[in-house]
N, C-alpha and C positions, 0 to 999 in steps of 0.2 A: 339472614344477611347475604347479599349477593357476593359471588366469588370475585376476588380481585383479578383484574385483567392480567394476562401473562403473555410472554413472548418467548419463542424458542429461537435463540440467537446463535449463529455460527460465526466464529472468529478465528484469527490466525495467532501465531505466537509473537507477532509484531508488537513490541511493547509500547510504541508511541501511539497505537490506536487507543481510543477511549475505552475499549472493551475491558481492559484490566482495571481501569479506574472505576467503571460502573460496577464491575464484579466485586471490587474490594472496598466499596464505600456505600453510603446510603443515598447517593445522589439519585439513583433510579427508584429504589424502594420507597423513598420519601414521596415520590409522585404516585404511589399506589400501584406500581407495576412490579409483578414478580417475573423473574426471568430464569430460564434454564440455559446454560452456556455449553457449547460444544466446540472443542478445539479441532481444527482441520489443518492438514499439511500445507494446503495452497488454496488460492482463489478458485481454480478449476474444480477442486474437490467440494468447495462450498456451493458452487453452481450445480454440481451433481446432486447435492443434498437438497437444494431448493427444488430441483426438478422432481426428486423423489417425494417431496412434500414433508420432509422431516424437520425443516427449520422454516421460520417465518421471515427472518431478517438476517442479513449477512454483512460483514465487514470485508469488502472485496476491492481489489484493483479493477479498474475499468475494462482492460482488455478481455478478461474472462467473461465479464458481463456482456460485452459486445458480441463475443463468440456465442454465448448462450442465446442471445436474441436472434442471431443469424440461424441458429439451430431450432428456432421456433418457440423459445421460452418467452413468456410475457413478463419481462423484468422492468423495474424502474429504479434509477438512482435518485434518492430523495434528499440527499445531503452530501456534503464533502466531509473533510476531516483533516487532510494533510496533503501537501504537494511537495514534489521533488524529494522522493524517498528512495532513490536507487543510487548506489555507489558501486565503484569497482575497486577491488583490492587485489594485490599481487605480491609476490615475493621480491627479494632484493634484486633479482636479475632483471626485473621489469622496471623501466624508468617511468616516473609519474608524468602526467599530462603536462605539467608546468615546464618540463624539460624540452618540450617540442613546440614548434611554431603553430601546429594545428592538430586537431584530433585525428586527421587522416594519417599524419606521420606517427602519432602515438599508436594507432591501431595496427600499423604495418609491422611493428615489432612482434606481433602475435602470429606472423606468417608461419604456417605449418603447425600451429599449436591450437589448443582448445581453451575456450572461456566457459566456465560453468555458470549455470543459472538454475533457479527453481524450475518447476515443470513447464513444458511447452504450453504457450498461451498465457503464462503469468506475465505481469507487467515487466519484470526484469528480463525475461526471455525476449519479449517483443522489442524492448528498447535496444538490447544488444544486436538483435537481427537487423533492426532498422539502421543502427549506426554502421554496421558492416555493409549493408546495401547502399546506403546513402553515400558512403565514402569509397565505394568500389573495391572493398577488400573481400576477395572471394576464397582465399585459401585458409580461412580460420573456421574451426569447427565450434559450434555451440553445443555443449553437452549439458543435458537436463538432469536434475536430481529431484527425487520425490519430496524431500524435505530440504529447506534452506540450511538447516543445521548440519547437513552433510558436507557443505561446501568447504569449510576450513580444513577438514580432514582430507578431502580430495585434493585440495591445493597442497597440503603438506606431503601427500604421497606422490605428487608430480603428475597426477592424472590431468590436471588443468593448469594453465599458466596464470589465470586470473579468475576471479569470481565476481559476479554481479548480484547484489542483494540489498537488503535494508541497511540503514546506518548501524544497527546492532552487529551486523557482520563485521564492520570495520572496527568496532569497539572490541569485539571478541578477538579478532586477529591481532590488534595492537596489544591487548592485555597479555596474550600468551606468546607474543613475539613470532607469530606465524606468518604475518604479512603486513603490508602497509596500505594505507588509503592512497590510491594512485589517481582516482578521478572522483572529486567531490560531487554531491548530488545536484548542485545548481548549474553545472556545466554540461550535463548530459542531454537534458530535454527540458527547456524552461517551462515551469508551471505544470509539469506533468502530474496528473492526479493520482497520487500513490494509493489512495483508497477512497471509497465512498460508502455510504449506507444504502444498501440495496434490498428491495423487497420484490416478491411476485406482485404483479399489478392487482390481483384480487385483494391484497392487503390494503390497498388504497381506500377501500370502503371503511376500514377501521380507523377513521380519521382521528378520533380522540386519543387512542393509545399511541398512534404514530406521533402525534404532536407532543404528547407527554414524553415519549422516548427522545425525540429530537431536542426538546428542551433540556433534558438531562445530558444528552450528547454535547450540546452547545456549552452547558456549564462545565463539563469535563474538559472541553477544548480550552475554555477560558482559564481553568485551573492550571493547565499545562503552560499557558502563556504567561500568566501573572504570578503563579506560585509553583514553579516547576519542582522545587525541592520537596514540597508536600506531595505533589503528584508522584514524584519518583519514589517516595517512601511507600505510598500505597501500592504502586505497581510492583516494587520489589517484594513487598510482603505477599501480594496476591500470587505472583508467579512462584515464589519460593525458590527461584533459580539464580537470581542476581541480587546485587546490593544496590542501594540508591545511587551511588556514584556511577555505576554502570548505566543506569537509566538516564542520569543527568548528562553523561557523555553522549548518549544517543540523541537526546534532545538538542544538544549543542551542534552536533554534526548537521542536523536537518531541522531547523527551528521554525518551519512554516506551518502553523496550525490554525484551523478555523473550520466551522461547520457549513459555511456558506457555499453557494454554487454560482460564483461570479462568471462573467463572460469569458475571462481568461481560462478558467477551469474547463468550461464547456468547449471552447475552441481547441484546447490541447487534447481533449478527448476525441474531438472530431478528426484531429490529425492522426490519432491512434486508429480510427476507422479506416482512413486511407492507407495507412501502413499495413494494417491487418489484411486489407483487400489485396494490396500489392504482394504481400507475402503468401497469399493463398490460404490464409487462416479463416477468412469468411468469403461467402459466395457473392455478396452484393454490398453496396454502400448503404449504411444505416444512418438515418437522420437524427437530429437532436431530439425531436419529440418522441422517437421510439426508445430513447435511452433515458431521458430525464423527465421527472415531474418535480419542478422547483417550487410548486405552490406551497408545500408544507414548510420548507425551510425559510421561505420568504416571510411567512407569518411569525416565525421564531426569531429570525435574524434579518430584519428588514433593511438594515443600513449597509454601509460599505464593508467589504471583507477585510480580514485581519491577517491574511497569509503572509504579507510582506512586513508585518510589524515585529516579527521575531518573538523572543521570549525574554522575560525579566530574570536576569541572573543576579 
């Protein structure tokens, strides 16, 4: 009997990614695919693992992918998963965005202070740098941490005045009275692609296994949208770190899930390209064809995207 196809998958601790759903259910194994899963601190770490050849597929924010391509890696984003997944949290001394007339005014209250983010090149790092650059705020430091999980403690210690990260960061801060959500995800960078499914381009030759994986990924996205409570229970059990209500709160803060790669997703990614070039993170502008291969997901998800449809509560 021939061996079942297998994938080595790198993922993050981000619980709204479909990784935890596929790990904790039979959605993927029912398609005849075995997977080994490896947890990484950040997207740049996944890119390093792909370069080393230790994983086949990764759940990654698009800025680290663009930086990897600029450094010579032959990568392709073959599906989406979620958009608008960056929030900013801060303590009581920081006023929320709604208290100001503009994001420029909001950012100026950080003068002489620091905003914490995951590692340099992560999507959260890039968004904060672009906001400061775009609004001409020059006296704010961006302090990077190797794990996003370090941000709440850094905020509590006063090392940073605010932190940018995933919606789970806001849920953690609220549960333990450490900070408040001061900028929600839909106001920072419209339709920013918080993660995609990325492979080395040599994997594109393994068409059947990628199509089967993307079919499972799409089903997992649909489970989040239509039955988030069931999805939350699976995620909570798989992580062993949070309860279903924690996951549900995360879904509610940022409810835009789909596996498609619509024009809005691609256009927002190309805005990241320009930002990364202006920040000096990449040496040249990189085009759509060098980043994406949409042919696989179009065969799995041929219709309109569902990012703006929200979730069923």
